[in-house]
N, C-alpha and C positions, 0 to 999 in steps of 0.2 A: 220146374213146374210147367206143364203144357198149357201155356196161355198165349193167346194171340198178341197180347200186349208186349210180351218179351220178344216174340218173333218180329213184330213190327219195329221195335226199337233197334234190333240187330240189323234189320233191312235199312233203316234210316242211316245208321252209322256206316254200313257198307257203301251206300250211295255217296255219302260225304267223303269217306276216306278213299274211295276209288278215284274221285275227281282230284283229290289232293295228291294221291300217289303218282298220277300221270304227270302233273306239273313238277312234283318233287324230283322225278327222274330226269326231267329236262333241265332243271336247275343244277343238278349235280354233274352235268356234263362238263368235262374239263375245258372245252372250247366255248362255254357259255359266257356271255358278257352281261353287264348290268342292264342294258337296254332290253335284251331278250328276256331277262328275268322279270323286268317291270311289265312287259307286255303279257307274259304268261300269268303273272299274278293278277293283273287286271282282268284277264279272261277267266281265271279261276273264281274270283270274287263275283263276277257277272254270272257265272254258271251257278254258284251257290245261291245267289239272289233268285235265279230262275227256279231252282229246286224249291226254295222256300215259298215262292208265290204260286207255282204251278205243279209241283211234284208230289204233293201229299197224296192225292187221289190215286195216282199211278202206283206209288209205293204201296199204298194200302191194298189195292187190287192184286198186285203181285204177291203180297204177303198172304192174303186170303187164299190164293191159288196154292201156294206152298203149304199152308196149313191144311188145306183139304187133301193134298197129295200125301202128306205124312200122317193124316188121321188126327190132327189136333182140332179143337173146337174153333169155330169161325166167328165167334161172338166175343165181345169185350166183357170181362168180368168186373163188376162193380166192387167197390170196397165193402167189406162185410159190415153191415149196420142194420139195426132194427128199423123197419119201415112199417107204417100202418097200411094195411090193405083195405081197399074199399071195393064195393061191387061195381063191375064194369058194365056200362050201358051197351046196348046192342049196336049203336052207331059209332062207338069209340074204337080207336085203333088199339092194336095189341100193345100192352105196356112193355113187353119185352123188346119189341121192335123200336119203340120210342126210346127206351133206355139204352139200347145199343147205339142208336144214332147219336144220342146225347154223349155217350162215352167216346165215340169216334171224334166228335167235335171237341170234346174236352181234352182228349189226348193231343189233338192238333194244336190247340191253344196253349196247353200247359207243358207239353213236352217238345213236340216237333218245332214249333216256332221259336221256343226259347233256345233249343240246341243250335238251330241255324243262326239266330241272332248273335249268340255268343261266339260261334266260330267265325262268322263274317266280321264281327266287331274286333275280335282279337287279331285276325289276319290283317285287317285294315290298319290297325295301330302298329302291329309288328313290322310291316313292310312300308310304312310311311316314309322312312328314311331312304329306301330304295327309289321310290318315285321322286323324292325331293332331289336326290343326286342326279337322276336322269334329266330332270327338268333343268338343273343347274348347268349340265354339260350339253344339253340338246342343241345349243347354238352352234356347236362344232359341225354337226352333220345336217341340221335343218335350216341353215342360214339361207339356203336358196329360196325358202318360202317366207323369209322374214324381211321386214323393211330395214333400212339403214339405222333408224333410231332404235329399233328392237335389238339389232346386233350390237350397237354401241352400249346399250343398257345392260344386256346379259353378259357381254364380254367384260365389262368393267367389274361386275360383281364376281365373275369367275377369277379374274386376275387378283382381286383382293383376297380371295380364298387361298390362292397359291402364289404369293408374291415372290417366293424364292425360285420358283420353277418357270413362271410365265411373265412376260413383259407386256407393256402397253401396246407393243406392235401387233399383238394378236388381233386387235380390232381391224387394223389395216389389212392384215392377212386374210381375214374372213370376208372383208369387203371385196378384196381382189379375187378370192375364191368364188364369190357369188357371180362375178362377171365372166369367169372362164369355166364355170362348172359344166354347163351344158355342152360346150365344145369339146371338153376333155373327158368328161365322165358320163355323158348322156343325160337324158331327161329323168331317169329313175333316181330317186333319192337313195343313196347308198347308206348302209349301216356303218357305224364307227369302224368296225373291223375292216370292211371292204373299202372304205374311204382311205384308211391308212395304207392298205396294200396298194390301192390305185395310185396314191401319191408317190409311194416308193417305186412302183413299176414305171411310172412316168418320169422318174428322176426329178421330182419337184420338191424334194425335201429341203433344198437350200432356199427355195422361195417361201416355204411355209415352215420355218423352224419351230416357232411357238405352237402352231397348230399341231405339228407332229408330236411335240412333247405332251400337249394337252390330251390328244387322242390316246397316247400310250398310258398316261395316268388313268384315264377312264377305263381303258380296256383291262388294265391290271388290277382294278378294284375287284375283290372277290365277290361273286354273287351269293355264295353260301359259305358255310364253314366246313363243308364236307371234306375238302382237301386237308384242312387243319386236323379234323378228326382222324383221318387216315394217317397223318403224320404222327400224331400222338400214339396211335395204335402201334405203328412200326417202332417208335421209340421204346414203348413198353416191352415189346418182344426182344429188342436188342439188349435192353438193360437187364431183363430177367436172365438171359443166357450168358452175357459176357461181363456184366458189371463187376463181379467180384475179382476178376483177374485183369482189368483193363483200366488205364488212366482216362481222365476226362476228355482230353484232346482227341485221342484215337476213337473213343466212343462217339463223340460228336461227329467226327468225320464218317464213321460207319453209318451213323443214323442218316446223314445227308445222302450217302450212296444208296441206302435202302429206300429212302423216300423217292429219290430221283433215279430209280432203277432203269427206267426207259431211256433216259439220257445217258446213263452210265453204260448201257449196252452198246450204244453207238459211238462211244468214245474210243479213239485209237490209243490203247494202253501202251503199245510199243513206243509210239512217238512221245507220249507223256513220260515214260521211263527214261528214254534217251535224253529228253530235254532236262529232266531232273538230274541225270548223271552228269551232263555237261556243266550245269550250274554248280554242282557239288564237287566236281573234279578238283583234286588238289595238286595235280601235275601242272607245271608251268611250261609254256611253249618256248623253246630255245631258238 
């Protein structure tokens, strides 16, 4: 049906999904970490709030221009119902114009605002755990801006979450890092990834063993499930082609090679084969 209502609804979803798609592409980057994901999600939610509060009139005007160019009607159609007509006085406005303005406002309140509120609410709840994790680990790279008491409090909670991996010495390490941060890493606050690389480059891993482990834990937490989805897709292809003629162990090994194909390309197969042959050699040295 050639109705401006339908065209406006499509324009609204295009505006929303375009913003989501940009952030989604960033999140699916293999080198993306959780702190980057948290910042992008916060920016996305802020952008959606801006669309809700200020974007309706712009979207409506763009839709009316498109409707005019393709020859569609530029007025909102009311629901079909019987209404009693009365004689219009000479000083009254046109009923059609008033009805159209009413339908525009009604569409904004009943459709536009509800869609944006639902999307914003769902995304806020869905990624609340991401922001919570970033807040929990933030003491690792934001300690320069914190007081000693704040470092003590946040570090204690972090160690309780990972008692098998982190020790109480993490508090002392972060306090020491706060003292030497500017001299070794500059005034700029480094991201978790850059901080870990800087510690390794400066050969300070022995001075900050718990901090290094904590940074590695945070960096290896997946920001999205995109990698897992690709892994299952590869496993499905391998199973479909080879499952009927292959045992489970070899199938699992092939699946790992298929998923980690970039790493497999850079592996020296000759050295691996020679090493395997030496370990399996049955000849004894006389």
